[in-house]
One Martini backbone bead per residue (centre of mass of N, CA, C, O) as a GRO file, in nm:
protein
  394
    1UNK     BB    1   2.669   2.136   3.421
    2UNK     BB    2   2.824   1.880   3.503
    3UNK     BB    3   2.776   1.737   3.230
    4UNK     BB    4   2.913   1.947   3.050
    5UNK     BB    5   3.193   1.921   3.175
    6UNK     BB    6   3.237   1.621   3.127
    7UNK     BB    7   3.206   1.627   2.821
    8UNK     BB    8   3.435   1.837   2.763
    9UNK     BB    9   3.667   1.687   2.905
   10UNK     BB   10   3.649   1.454   2.702
   11UNK     BB   11   3.664   1.608   2.431
   12UNK     BB   12   3.952   1.770   2.521
   13UNK     BB   13   4.166   1.559   2.597
   14UNK     BB   14   4.356   1.540   2.349
   15UNK     BB   15   4.447   1.838   2.371
   16UNK     BB   16   4.552   1.836   2.660
   17UNK     BB   17   4.757   1.613   2.610
   18UNK     BB   18   4.918   1.771   2.393
   19UNK     BB   19   4.992   2.002   2.578
   20UNK     BB   20   5.148   1.837   2.782
   21UNK     BB   21   5.360   1.727   2.587
   22UNK     BB   22   5.481   1.996   2.505
   23UNK     BB   23   5.564   2.098   2.786
   24UNK     BB   24   5.730   1.847   2.869
   25UNK     BB   25   5.937   1.863   2.620
   26UNK     BB   26   5.971   2.198   2.711
   27UNK     BB   27   6.143   2.269   2.956
   28UNK     BB   28   6.168   2.524   3.222
   29UNK     BB   29   6.308   2.713   3.432
   30UNK     BB   30   6.299   2.929   3.666
   31UNK     BB   31   6.227   3.232   3.507
   32UNK     BB   32   6.249   3.073   3.193
   33UNK     BB   33   5.932   3.060   3.061
   34UNK     BB   34   5.905   3.171   2.759
   35UNK     BB   35   5.785   2.939   2.577
   36UNK     BB   36   5.558   2.857   2.762
   37UNK     BB   37   5.415   3.131   2.768
   38UNK     BB   38   5.371   3.155   2.460
   39UNK     BB   39   5.199   2.900   2.433
   40UNK     BB   40   4.971   2.978   2.625
   41UNK     BB   41   4.899   3.241   2.479
   42UNK     BB   42   4.818   3.106   2.208
   43UNK     BB   43   4.573   2.954   2.322
   44UNK     BB   44   4.413   3.193   2.434
   45UNK     BB   45   4.391   3.335   2.162
   46UNK     BB   46   4.250   3.109   2.002
   47UNK     BB   47   3.994   3.124   2.225
   48UNK     BB   48   3.942   3.436   2.313
   49UNK     BB   49   4.131   3.505   2.565
   50UNK     BB   50   4.196   3.742   2.777
   51UNK     BB   51   4.539   3.873   2.833
   52UNK     BB   52   4.844   3.889   3.031
   53UNK     BB   53   5.177   3.948   2.991
   54UNK     BB   54   5.474   3.977   3.185
   55UNK     BB   55   5.426   3.865   3.465
   56UNK     BB   56   5.686   3.837   3.648
   57UNK     BB   57   5.794   3.808   3.337
   58UNK     BB   58   5.625   3.501   3.254
   59UNK     BB   59   5.351   3.566   3.331
   60UNK     BB   60   4.985   3.503   3.347
   61UNK     BB   61   4.671   3.688   3.295
   62UNK     BB   62   4.333   3.581   3.301
   63UNK     BB   63   3.990   3.654   3.182
   64UNK     BB   64   3.672   3.540   3.288
   65UNK     BB   65   3.345   3.635   3.166
   66UNK     BB   66   3.044   3.651   3.272
   67UNK     BB   67   2.777   3.730   3.399
   68UNK     BB   68   2.815   3.985   3.576
   69UNK     BB   69   3.142   4.036   3.643
   70UNK     BB   70   3.114   4.221   3.922
   71UNK     BB   71   2.998   4.022   4.143
   72UNK     BB   72   3.245   3.805   4.120
   73UNK     BB   73   3.575   3.666   4.236
   74UNK     BB   74   3.802   3.420   4.117
   75UNK     BB   75   4.090   3.192   4.145
   76UNK     BB   76   4.333   3.028   3.931
   77UNK     BB   77   4.627   2.815   3.968
   78UNK     BB   78   4.943   2.774   3.776
   79UNK     BB   79   5.240   2.623   3.720
   80UNK     BB   80   5.552   2.618   3.487
   81UNK     BB   81   5.801   2.499   3.610
   82UNK     BB   82   6.106   2.332   3.628
   83UNK     BB   83   6.370   2.094   3.678
   84UNK     BB   84   6.713   1.995   3.754
   85UNK     BB   85   6.646   1.714   3.567
   86UNK     BB   86   6.710   1.401   3.437
   87UNK     BB   87   6.537   1.220   3.234
   88UNK     BB   88   6.427   0.853   3.250
   89UNK     BB   89   6.222   0.846   3.040
   90UNK     BB   90   6.055   0.651   2.760
   91UNK     BB   91   5.906   0.884   2.562
   92UNK     BB   92   5.761   1.088   2.324
   93UNK     BB   93   5.757   1.335   2.567
   94UNK     BB   94   6.025   1.379   2.646
   95UNK     BB   95   6.278   1.558   2.722
   96UNK     BB   96   6.478   1.797   2.520
   97UNK     BB   97   6.620   1.905   2.788
   98UNK     BB   98   6.898   1.889   2.934
   99UNK     BB   99   6.849   1.878   3.283
  100UNK     BB  100   6.529   1.904   3.223
  101UNK     BB  101   6.216   1.869   3.424
  102UNK     BB  102   5.878   1.762   3.483
  103UNK     BB  103   5.888   1.642   3.817
  104UNK     BB  104   5.613   1.815   3.946
  105UNK     BB  105   5.362   1.872   3.733
  106UNK     BB  106   5.331   2.160   3.588
  107UNK     BB  107   5.226   2.061   3.315
  108UNK     BB  108   4.957   1.965   3.432
  109UNK     BB  109   4.852   2.224   3.557
  110UNK     BB  110   4.849   2.395   3.295
  111UNK     BB  111   4.669   2.206   3.129
  112UNK     BB  112   4.421   2.213   3.314
  113UNK     BB  113   4.379   2.522   3.299
  114UNK     BB  114   4.338   2.537   2.998
  115UNK     BB  115   4.098   2.348   2.979
  116UNK     BB  116   3.920   2.514   3.174
  117UNK     BB  117   3.920   2.777   3.016
  118UNK     BB  118   3.769   2.678   2.768
  119UNK     BB  119   3.511   2.579   2.907
  120UNK     BB  120   3.431   2.836   3.070
  121UNK     BB  121   3.416   3.017   2.821
  122UNK     BB  122   3.190   2.854   2.670
  123UNK     BB  123   3.007   2.872   2.961
  124UNK     BB  124   2.955   3.189   3.036
  125UNK     BB  125   2.627   3.182   3.034
  126UNK     BB  126   2.618   2.991   3.316
  127UNK     BB  127   2.769   3.236   3.465
  128UNK     BB  128   2.878   3.452   3.729
  129UNK     BB  129   3.139   3.668   3.684
  130UNK     BB  130   3.494   3.614   3.770
  131UNK     BB  131   3.779   3.440   3.625
  132UNK     BB  132   4.104   3.403   3.738
  133UNK     BB  133   4.414   3.337   3.565
  134UNK     BB  134   4.720   3.180   3.688
  135UNK     BB  135   5.038   3.183   3.531
  136UNK     BB  136   5.322   3.065   3.704
  137UNK     BB  137   5.630   3.130   3.801
  138UNK     BB  138   5.876   3.005   4.016
  139UNK     BB  139   5.805   2.782   4.247
  140UNK     BB  140   6.111   2.641   4.286
  141UNK     BB  141   6.216   2.948   4.351
  142UNK     BB  142   6.367   3.181   4.500
  143UNK     BB  143   6.095   3.379   4.611
  144UNK     BB  144   5.870   3.313   4.435
  145UNK     BB  145   5.628   3.377   4.203
  146UNK     BB  146   5.393   3.462   4.384
  147UNK     BB  147   5.522   3.717   4.510
  148UNK     BB  148   5.558   3.860   4.230
  149UNK     BB  149   5.266   3.858   4.136
  150UNK     BB  150   5.156   4.023   4.369
  151UNK     BB  151   5.341   4.272   4.319
  152UNK     BB  152   5.191   4.293   4.018
  153UNK     BB  153   4.863   4.269   4.093
  154UNK     BB  154   4.683   3.989   4.075
  155UNK     BB  155   4.489   4.075   4.340
  156UNK     BB  156   4.384   4.291   4.136
  157UNK     BB  157   4.174   4.403   3.908
  158UNK     BB  158   4.037   4.202   4.034
  159UNK     BB  159   3.950   4.085   4.348
  160UNK     BB  160   3.968   3.794   4.491
  161UNK     BB  161   3.782   3.589   4.724
  162UNK     BB  162   3.935   3.339   4.593
  163UNK     BB  163   4.166   3.045   4.582
  164UNK     BB  164   4.299   2.792   4.349
  165UNK     BB  165   4.478   2.466   4.360
  166UNK     BB  166   4.662   2.211   4.199
  167UNK     BB  167   4.815   1.873   4.252
  168UNK     BB  168   5.001   1.627   4.214
  169UNK     BB  169   4.948   1.259   4.326
  170UNK     BB  170   5.114   0.948   4.336
  171UNK     BB  171   4.952   0.823   4.603
  172UNK     BB  172   4.709   0.839   4.405
  173UNK     BB  173   4.464   0.758   4.208
  174UNK     BB  174   4.307   0.796   3.944
  175UNK     BB  175   4.006   0.990   4.018
  176UNK     BB  176   4.123   1.144   4.258
  177UNK     BB  177   4.119   1.332   4.577
  178UNK     BB  178   4.271   1.589   4.797
  179UNK     BB  179   4.215   1.716   5.136
  180UNK     BB  180   4.297   2.005   5.369
  181UNK     BB  181   4.219   2.162   5.641
  182UNK     BB  182   4.418   2.406   5.710
  183UNK     BB  183   4.694   2.286   5.795
  184UNK     BB  184   4.946   2.150   5.554
  185UNK     BB  185   5.217   2.320   5.507
  186UNK     BB  186   5.532   2.429   5.518
  187UNK     BB  187   5.774   2.611   5.577
  188UNK     BB  188   6.066   2.769   5.389
  189UNK     BB  189   6.414   2.794   5.481
  190UNK     BB  190   6.721   2.915   5.412
  191UNK     BB  191   7.065   2.822   5.502
  192UNK     BB  192   7.361   3.037   5.559
  193UNK     BB  193   7.691   2.932   5.656
  194UNK     BB  194   7.987   3.102   5.777
  195UNK     BB  195   8.314   2.981   5.875
  196UNK     BB  196   8.581   3.158   6.027
  197UNK     BB  197   8.922   3.108   6.055
  198UNK     BB  198   9.252   2.947   6.070
  199UNK     BB  199   9.484   2.856   5.873
  200UNK     BB  200   9.689   2.547   5.809
  201UNK     BB  201   9.863   2.299   5.935
  202UNK     BB  202   9.762   1.981   6.025
  203UNK     BB  203  10.021   1.942   6.232
  204UNK     BB  204   9.928   2.256   6.355
  205UNK     BB  205   9.646   2.320   6.517
  206UNK     BB  206   9.742   2.533   6.743
  207UNK     BB  207   9.778   2.759   6.495
  208UNK     BB  208   9.466   2.734   6.466
  209UNK     BB  209   9.121   2.767   6.331
  210UNK     BB  210   8.902   2.509   6.293
  211UNK     BB  211   8.620   2.504   6.090
  212UNK     BB  212   8.552   2.203   6.084
  213UNK     BB  213   8.529   2.150   6.386
  214UNK     BB  214   8.323   2.376   6.435
  215UNK     BB  215   8.097   2.273   6.246
  216UNK     BB  216   8.034   2.021   6.412
  217UNK     BB  217   7.939   2.179   6.663
  218UNK     BB  218   7.714   2.337   6.528
  219UNK     BB  219   7.536   2.106   6.425
  220UNK     BB  220   7.492   1.979   6.700
  221UNK     BB  221   7.373   2.229   6.846
  222UNK     BB  222   7.126   2.279   6.643
  223UNK     BB  223   6.951   2.036   6.743
  224UNK     BB  224   6.829   2.197   6.988
  225UNK     BB  225   6.609   2.351   6.842
  226UNK     BB  226   6.426   2.093   6.826
  227UNK     BB  227   6.469   1.922   7.105
  228UNK     BB  228   6.455   2.208   7.315
  229UNK     BB  229   6.283   2.462   7.174
  230UNK     BB  230   6.054   2.308   7.062
  231UNK     BB  231   5.740   2.236   7.027
  232UNK     BB  232   5.629   1.908   7.003
  233UNK     BB  233   5.346   2.005   6.852
  234UNK     BB  234   5.548   2.128   6.637
  235UNK     BB  235   5.639   2.091   6.334
  236UNK     BB  236   5.996   2.020   6.268
  237UNK     BB  237   6.281   2.105   6.045
  238UNK     BB  238   6.644   2.035   6.046
  239UNK     BB  239   6.860   2.062   5.756
  240UNK     BB  240   7.176   1.952   5.619
  241UNK     BB  241   7.305   1.940   5.270
  242UNK     BB  242   7.582   2.122   5.306
  243UNK     BB  243   7.950   2.088   5.305
  244UNK     BB  244   8.220   2.335   5.264
  245UNK     BB  245   8.575   2.241   5.295
  246UNK     BB  246   8.856   2.227   5.165
  247UNK     BB  247   9.157   2.046   4.969
  248UNK     BB  248   9.324   1.874   5.191
  249UNK     BB  249   9.476   1.660   5.424
  250UNK     BB  250   9.712   1.898   5.524
  251UNK     BB  251   9.475   2.126   5.544
  252UNK     BB  252   9.359   2.407   5.704
  253UNK     BB  253   9.108   2.602   5.655
  254UNK     BB  254   8.948   2.915   5.661
  255UNK     BB  255   8.663   2.785   5.561
  256UNK     BB  256   8.304   2.717   5.605
  257UNK     BB  257   8.014   2.582   5.441
  258UNK     BB  258   7.657   2.592   5.525
  259UNK     BB  259   7.362   2.412   5.416
  260UNK     BB  260   7.000   2.466   5.467
  261UNK     BB  261   6.682   2.376   5.636
  262UNK     BB  262   6.371   2.530   5.754
  263UNK     BB  263   6.073   2.376   5.905
  264UNK     BB  264   5.721   2.473   5.962
  265UNK     BB  265   5.377   2.539   6.109
  266UNK     BB  266   5.483   2.808   6.265
  267UNK     BB  267   5.533   3.146   6.244
  268UNK     BB  268   5.640   3.225   6.521
  269UNK     BB  269   5.853   2.998   6.551
  270UNK     BB  270   6.012   3.051   6.297
  271UNK     BB  271   6.148   3.324   6.403
  272UNK     BB  272   6.266   3.209   6.660
  273UNK     BB  273   6.450   3.001   6.522
  274UNK     BB  274   6.628   3.195   6.369
  275UNK     BB  275   6.756   3.313   6.625
  276UNK     BB  276   6.876   3.053   6.737
  277UNK     BB  277   7.058   2.983   6.500
  278UNK     BB  278   7.226   3.239   6.514
  279UNK     BB  279   7.316   3.238   6.812
  280UNK     BB  280   7.446   2.957   6.832
  281UNK     BB  281   7.651   2.989   6.608
  282UNK     BB  282   7.802   3.238   6.718
  283UNK     BB  283   7.875   3.120   7.001
  284UNK     BB  284   8.033   2.872   6.917
  285UNK     BB  285   8.244   3.017   6.746
  286UNK     BB  286   8.348   3.212   6.967
  287UNK     BB  287   8.454   2.982   7.164
  288UNK     BB  288   8.686   2.918   6.917
  289UNK     BB  289   8.756   3.196   6.751
  290UNK     BB  290   8.532   3.226   6.550
  291UNK     BB  291   8.341   3.325   6.258
  292UNK     BB  292   7.996   3.415   6.194
  293UNK     BB  293   7.767   3.376   5.912
  294UNK     BB  294   7.409   3.442   5.898
  295UNK     BB  295   7.164   3.333   5.652
  296UNK     BB  296   6.786   3.390   5.636
  297UNK     BB  297   6.596   3.396   5.396
  298UNK     BB  298   6.284   3.455   5.310
  299UNK     BB  299   6.047   3.231   5.251
  300UNK     BB  300   5.801   3.018   5.271
  301UNK     BB  301   5.512   2.991   5.394
  302UNK     BB  302   5.271   2.848   5.539
  303UNK     BB  303   5.001   2.630   5.456
  304UNK     BB  304   4.658   2.757   5.454
  305UNK     BB  305   4.343   2.622   5.457
  306UNK     BB  306   4.045   2.727   5.431
  307UNK     BB  307   3.797   2.571   5.589
  308UNK     BB  308   3.536   2.659   5.441
  309UNK     BB  309   3.640   2.639   5.150
  310UNK     BB  310   3.734   2.340   5.168
  311UNK     BB  311   3.461   2.221   5.233
  312UNK     BB  312   3.331   2.304   4.969
  313UNK     BB  313   3.534   2.176   4.769
  314UNK     BB  314   3.495   1.887   4.869
  315UNK     BB  315   3.194   1.874   4.802
  316UNK     BB  316   3.225   1.922   4.495
  317UNK     BB  317   3.405   1.676   4.448
  318UNK     BB  318   3.195   1.465   4.532
  319UNK     BB  319   3.002   1.533   4.301
  320UNK     BB  320   3.207   1.472   4.061
  321UNK     BB  321   3.370   1.183   4.180
  322UNK     BB  322   3.290   1.100   4.452
  323UNK     BB  323   3.326   1.022   4.784
  324UNK     BB  324   3.525   0.768   4.749
  325UNK     BB  325   3.745   0.981   4.591
  326UNK     BB  326   3.779   1.137   4.867
  327UNK     BB  327   4.053   1.268   5.056
  328UNK     BB  328   4.265   1.289   5.334
  329UNK     BB  329   4.533   1.472   5.405
  330UNK     BB  330   4.846   1.496   5.503
  331UNK     BB  331   5.087   1.627   5.646
  332UNK     BB  332   5.351   1.854   5.516
  333UNK     BB  333   5.706   1.950   5.491
  334UNK     BB  334   5.655   2.071   5.252
  335UNK     BB  335   5.642   2.331   5.001
  336UNK     BB  336   5.442   2.636   4.895
  337UNK     BB  337   5.382   2.941   4.721
  338UNK     BB  338   5.070   2.957   4.758
  339UNK     BB  339   5.085   3.082   5.047
  340UNK     BB  340   5.093   3.380   4.960
  341UNK     BB  341   4.795   3.398   4.878
  342UNK     BB  342   4.672   3.301   5.164
  343UNK     BB  343   4.754   3.580   5.302
  344UNK     BB  344   4.526   3.746   5.125
  345UNK     BB  345   4.336   3.494   5.057
  346UNK     BB  346   4.129   3.257   5.041
  347UNK     BB  347   4.235   2.906   5.030
  348UNK     BB  348   4.282   2.607   4.800
  349UNK     BB  349   4.486   2.313   4.824
  350UNK     BB  350   4.493   2.042   4.600
  351UNK     BB  351   4.465   1.694   4.495
  352UNK     BB  352   4.561   1.463   4.231
  353UNK     BB  353   4.549   1.165   4.114
  354UNK     BB  354   4.822   0.971   3.908
  355UNK     BB  355   4.791   0.683   3.929
  356UNK     BB  356   4.771   0.321   3.844
  357UNK     BB  357   4.627   0.125   4.068
  358UNK     BB  358   4.888   0.141   4.254
  359UNK     BB  359   5.125   0.039   4.025
  360UNK     BB  360   5.158   0.288   3.839
  361UNK     BB  361   5.289   0.594   3.855
  362UNK     BB  362   5.469   0.607   4.158
  363UNK     BB  363   5.662   0.812   4.128
  364UNK     BB  364   5.791   1.068   4.266
  365UNK     BB  365   5.845   1.369   4.304
  366UNK     BB  366   6.159   1.468   4.199
  367UNK     BB  367   6.179   1.239   3.979
  368UNK     BB  368   6.310   1.091   3.687
  369UNK     BB  369   6.027   0.889   3.675
  370UNK     BB  370   5.812   1.084   3.654
  371UNK     BB  371   5.456   1.019   3.605
  372UNK     BB  372   5.133   0.982   3.439
  373UNK     BB  373   4.805   0.925   3.432
  374UNK     BB  374   4.626   1.096   3.185
  375UNK     BB  375   4.338   1.072   3.307
  376UNK     BB  376   4.388   1.301   3.521
  377UNK     BB  377   4.318   1.543   3.338
  378UNK     BB  378   4.012   1.518   3.364
  379UNK     BB  379   4.000   1.576   3.664
  380UNK     BB  380   4.141   1.852   3.668
  381UNK     BB  381   3.957   2.001   3.475
  382UNK     BB  382   3.684   1.940   3.614
  383UNK     BB  383   3.747   2.055   3.897
  384UNK     BB  384   3.812   2.338   3.817
  385UNK     BB  385   3.533   2.396   3.696
  386UNK     BB  386   3.337   2.313   3.931
  387UNK     BB  387   3.462   2.490   4.149
  388UNK     BB  388   3.439   2.760   4.002
  389UNK     BB  389   3.135   2.762   3.951
  390UNK     BB  390   3.064   2.756   4.260
  391UNK     BB  391   3.247   2.986   4.378
  392UNK     BB  392   3.129   3.230   4.201
  393UNK     BB  393   2.840   3.206   4.364
  394UNK     BB  394   2.916   3.293   4.674
   0.00000   0.00000   0.00000
């Protein structure tokens, strides 16, 4: 079976590459992936794979049924959305949509899953059970397409016993993969703070409540959440990326808005920190006579890879690409909405190397110069197939 997968991954590489070029050239923002979804659906239809469209808006769920399809079910997931970035690459397949780019590799993920779908469907007499394919919208935007897909029932009828996803990784060379059992990525919550004071003339500050001065005190005080309230053994990050207030040198404004993000690896501490952020902000503002409004909408939970499942997946990857090409990943404070699935079923989120000899294609994700050595598509397709083939037998 492993030789059949390798042969077909090589055979279908030109088509998977063409699929990637099409998706990359026609990127669409989160929850707007209408043409991408239609294109993926057309490929599944062409190959005779039954599927449902319109899930969570633009998502797709496909079912591959082997022998005895009710025996076992696993799921494979790929995201489809792009980022609001102007592409800086000069390639034949560069983005045709100004200000939109597949800078996080979701075009690669979807192409690999499509390639795997075709191969697994053709080899369906070689395995038992059901493999559910999730083509997901909106990974890059709150509340995360994964949460909406789950709400639309993608983890039911049939319910998968495990779920897998891959992600591009420009820090490793093509032909390699990375795994990490247990805690891997952080939760991510957005913070929106509005501080209302009393505006007036900059020359008469005693007649005002200056929200700009108060905002400086708030930001300084909130650093205590990390430095004095957090367990130092729990990775945590609190960052403010935007402060907006005022419009002239001689005017004290009525209000200031502060936007930020809080990330951590511990779900209990996550919600404790939310309370500290809210309480400290309100108390500091009150001490200066200002009013604070703090909103922290629930974002992505931290990503936990099931240890037993990840151990198996890593072992299967060693069989497919060789033990010397499988690496242990470091903890990351970035976030992934795949974590919503792992709250429901055991999951494994792994990475495939995408640079060329650690020399080219090294631009990081979310960068206008991001691109991959497309030989990595063979690795992604093959690993999806080999992991699915083994997982559905468990």
